[in-house]
N, C-alpha and C positions, 0 to 999 in steps of 0.2 A: 504494500500500500504506500502511497506517496506521502502520507502524513509525516513519515519519519524524516523527510527532507527539510521540513520547515516547522515554524511554530504553528500554533493553532490557526485554522482558517479564519480569514477576515470576512466579516459579513457586510457586503455592500451590494448595491444594485448591479445586475448583470449587464454586460456589454453585448449588444446584438451584432452578431456576425453570422454568416451562413455556416452550417455545420460542415466541418472538414471531412474529407474521405479518410483521413488518418487521425489517430489520437493526437490531439494538439495541445501543447503547453504554450500559453500566451503570456508574454511578459509585458507589463505596463508600468508606467511611472505615475504615482499619485502623491502629491504633497511632498515631493523631494525624495520619496522612497520607492523602491521597486517591489512588485508583487508578481506572483505566478498564478494564473487562472488555469484550472484543469478540471474538466467535467463538472462544472458548476460550483467548484470550491476554489477559494483563494488562499494562497500561502504566502507568507512573508511576515514582516517586511524584510527586505534586503537593502543594504547600504548602497550597493552599486549595481549597475546593469550587468556587469561581468559576473558578480556573485550570483545574481538571479539566473543568468544564462547557464552557468556551470551546474547549478542545482537542477534546473529544468532539463538540460541535456543529459545529465546522469540518470534522471528518472525516465526520460524518453528512451535512453539506451537500454535500460532494464526491461521496459515493455517490448522494445524491439527484439531483444534476445528471446522473448517468448512468442515470436512470430506476429507481433502487433505492429502495424505500420504507424510510425510516430514521427512527429516533427515539432520543432520549437519555432515560434513566431514572436516578433516584437511588434507591439502596437505603438505607432509613433504619435507625436503630439497632435496631429491632425486626424487621428483615428485610422490611419492606413496600416495595413499588415505587411510585414516583411518576414519571409521565412529565412531563419539564420542557421538552421541545422535540420537535416533529415536523416533518419536511420537508414543505413545501407547506401547512402550517397556521400555523406560527409564523414570525415575522419573522427575516430574516437580513440583516445581522448581528443577533445576539440582544440582547435587553434584559436582560442578566444583571448 
């Protein structure tokens, strides 16, 4: 379970994006801190985007090893999504 990666989930309103075809970890910044959203739960806070990315990529890699298609995306300030890591495509450990 992903909970071991971060502190207790943060309860805030969901962000609306289309459902991805892969299990998707989405990283976003709120009030100067970084959070990971995964399957309706939020984890964090993390001090830096790098720290959040490393935790999200580690979790995505673990799911990937269990034959789950996974990826990590970052939500930018304008609400756009950028995929930063995909299981089976990008190296692990990541070059973050």
